[in-house]
N, C-alpha and C positions, 0 to 999 in steps of 0.2 A: 682502356679501349671501349669497354661496354658503356661507360659513363659518356664518352665522345659521340657513340652511336645514339644514346638516349638524347643528348643535347641537340644533335642534328634533327632527330625527329620531332623534339618539342619545339624548336626555334620556330619553324614556320606557324605553328598553332599559336605560339605566344605572339609572334609578329602580327597575325590576323586579328587577334583580340586587341592588341594595342592600337592598330590602325582603325578598327572599328570603333573603339572609344574616342580616338582623336576626331574621326569624322562624325561621330555622334555629337560630341561637344561643339564642333565648329558649326554643324547644322542647327544646333540648339541656340547658338548665339545669333545666327540669322534670323530663326523663329522669334527669338525675344525682341528683335527689333520692332515687331508689331504686336507686343504684348498688351494685354489690358488688365486691369486689376478688379476683381469682383469679390466683394466682402473680404478684402485684404489679401486674397490669394491671386498669385500672378498665373494667368492662362493665356493661350495664343489661340487665334482662330484656326490657324493652320500650323501644326507641329511636325515639321519635317523629320525630326529623328525616328519618329514610329515607321514612317515608310522607309527609311534607310534600314532600320533595324530589321524589319520583316523581310526586305530584299536580301540582306546579308545572310540571314538564317536560311532562306530558301536557296541561295546560291552555294554558300560555304558550310552549311550544316548547323545543327544545334550546338555544336561544341564551342561556338563563338559567342554563346550568351553571356560569358564574364565580360565582354567588350561593352555590352549594353549597360550592365550594372556599373561598371567603372565609368562610363561616359556620363550616365545620370548622376553619379557622385560628384563629378568634376562640375556639372552644370549646378547643382544644389550648393556646392561651396563657392561658387562665383556669385550666387545671389544672396547668400547670407550664412550665419552660423549654422552648424549642425544642430539637430534636435532629435527628440525621440521618434518624431514622425518621419524622420529621414529614411530609416531602415524601410518603413511602409512604402514610402514612395519609390524608393529603389526596387523593392520586391514587385510592386505593381506594374511599373514601367518595364520590367524585365519579363514578367510572367505574360504580359499582354501579348508581345509579338511571338513569344516562345509558343503559347498555347494557339495563337492564330496559325503559326507555322505548322503545328501538329494537326490542327483541324483540316487545312488545306492538303497536306499530305495524306490524310485520311480518305480524302474524296479524289485522290489521283489528279492533283492540280498540275496543269501544264505551265511551265514557265513562259513559254511562248504566247500565252493567252490566245490561242488559236481555236478556241471553241467557245460557244456561248455559256456553257456550264463553267468554264473557267472564270469568265467575267462575273457571273452570279456568285461563285464561291468566293471571290476576292471581296465582293461587296458584303455579302452576308456573313461570311465566316471571318475573313480577314479584317475588315473594317468594322462593321456594326456589331459584330459578335466578340471579336477578340479584345477590342478595345473598351469593352464594358469592364474588364478587369482593371484596368489601370485607372479609369475614372472612378470606380467604386472604392478601390483600395486607396487611392490618393486622397479624395475627399473624405473618406471614412477615417483614416489616421489623422488627418487635419482636424476633424471634428472631435475625435477622442482626445487629442492633445490640447483641446481648448482653444486653438487658433482660428477656429472657423465656427461662428454661431450656427445654432440649429436652423434659423431662418435662411442662412445662406447655403446650406448643404445643397439643395437641389439645383439652384442656379449655378453653382460651382461644378457640381457633378456634370450637368448638362454641358456646360462650356468645355470642361476637360474631355468629355467623351467626344463631342463633336471635333475638337481640334485634333485628337488623336485619330479619329476615323478619317477626317479630311486629309491627314497626312499620309495615311494608306492609300486612300483612293486617288490623290493627285501625284504623290511622290513614287510609290511602288510601280505602277504601271510605267512611268517614264524610266525607272531603272531597269525594269525588266525588258523593255523594247530596246534600250540602248546596248543590252548585252547581245542581243541577237541581230540588230540591224547591221547590214552590210552595204558597202558602196555598191549602188546598182550598176550593172553592166548592160551595155547595149540599150541604155534608156534613151528614148527618143527626146529631141530638144524641147519638144512642147510641154513635157512633163517638168523640166526644169523652170521653164517660164511659168508653168501653173503653180509649182511650189513657191517661187518667189513671189507671185502675185497673192497667193494665200498668206504668206508671211507679213506682207505689206498690209493686206487688208485686214488681218487679224490685229495687228498692232494698232492700226488707225481706228478700227471700230470699237475695240476694247477701251482705248483711251477715250473715245467720243462717249461711250455708254457709261463709264465710271466716272466721268468728270462733268457731264452736262447735268444740270438741275432737272432736266426732263426723265422721266421713269422710261429709259430706253435700254435697260439691261438685257431684255429680250433679244436684241440685235446680235449677240454673240452667238446664239444657238445656230443660225445658219451657217456660220462659218465652222463651227463644231462639227456639224453634220457633213459640211463639205470636206473637212479634212479627214473625217472617219471614213466617208465613202471613198474618196480617192486615194488616201495614203495611209488608211488604217490607224493603228495605235502610234505609229512612227510620226504622224502628222497631228493627231488629235491630242495626244498627251502633252506636247509642249504648248499647243493652243490653249488647254485647260489651265496649265501652269500660269501662263501669261495673264489670262483672265482673272485667276484667284489673286495672284500678286497685286495687280491693280486694284481689284475690288477691296481687298483687305486693306490697302492703303486709303482708299476713299471712305471705308467705313470708319476706320480709326480717326481720321480727321473730320469726319461727319460732312464731307463735302459731295457735290454731285448729287446723285439720287438719294444719298443717306443724309443729306442736310435737314436740320430740324428734328431728327429722330433722337430717342434716348439711346443709351448704351445697348439695353436689351433689345430695342427694335431694330437698330442697326446691326446687331450680331445675328438676330433671326433671319433678317432678309439677306445678309451676307451669306450665312450657311445654307439657306435654300438656294441661292445662286451657285455657290460651289457645289454643293452636293447634286443638283440637277445637272449642272455642266459635266461633272466628272463621271456621273452615271450614264449620261447620253454618250459621252466619248468612249467610254469603257464598253459598255454593251454593244453599241453599234459597230464598233470595230471589231469586236469579238464576232459578231454575226457576219460581217462581210469577209473577214479572214477565213471563218469556217466555210463559207460558200466558195471562195476562191479555191480553197484547198479541195473540196468536193469536185469543182470543175476541172482542176488539174488532174485529179485521179481519174476522172471520166475520160479526159483526153489521152491519158497515157494507156488507159484500158483499150481505147479505140486504136491507138497506134499498134498496141501489141497484137490486137485481133486482126489488124490489116496486114501485118507481117506475117502472121500465121497462114491466113488465106492465100498470101501470095507465095508461100512455099508449098502449101498444098495444091495449088492451081495455078502454075506459073504461066504467064502469058495472058491471063485474064485481065481485063481492064478494070483494075482496082484504083479508085481513087485514094490519093494519099490523104493522110489525117495528120494535122489539119490541112485543108485545100491550099495550095499555094498561092500566093498573092492575097490571101484573106486576112484582113486585120484582126488580129487576136485580142 
């Protein structure tokens, strides 16, 4: 009977770990579709598993970390035979999101990303800071194992770090907002029209900017600003993901604005675009969300105050808050 109870308690935890490992592996296979090889080492401009791993740790807790290690092992097995460097890569890929999660918890990170400080924390601690571990450990063990020459250490390290950081900046906000988003009630019809128009414009402009030989990548930023101001992270995060996927495809094939560039030049321009787009969407959405939250609190305080005054002085001409018929 005791063993049965233990199994019942352990089963959900084991299931979470296995599901995380499976999702990690599946997202890695998707990320490897746009892989590039630098000094014989496979890296990707955008590594979705890091964003998924950090999101799962924030949602489900640190106890799910074995799923990250298991998923990384499956990915390495799919690429080739195991080596002494495998353990180091698994350790680095696991420690990076774990440490990022711990740092975010230490600064009271809100999963709703409803404050500017949450956006800054995700950028600095979650993406740029935490992913230094995976890039350093991964590149270091490859160099120590002799599979990476000394001249290729820093290019590999930079590509590894940027790919992991972009995974956090692009994928993690998307997963965080999907957890909290709800189907809006009493939404006015023009908002649905605006959302549809934003989606169509984003797809059209992103295709044009990433396929045209003219340098028009800057055209995506007004759309990201539009999405962040009007729909906050729920609109801006999918927009950034769309732009990143199309830009990565163009950079890999050296088409559009990336034509005629070397691999290094294309990757630098690509990551400058992805990083700027992700930062713009994340920080601007956080600012607007925080301001909306403050406005709602002020409105509620005014309502409460009006009710108190009405009870204390009944019959007085008190204006209701908010005024009837006024567009909120």
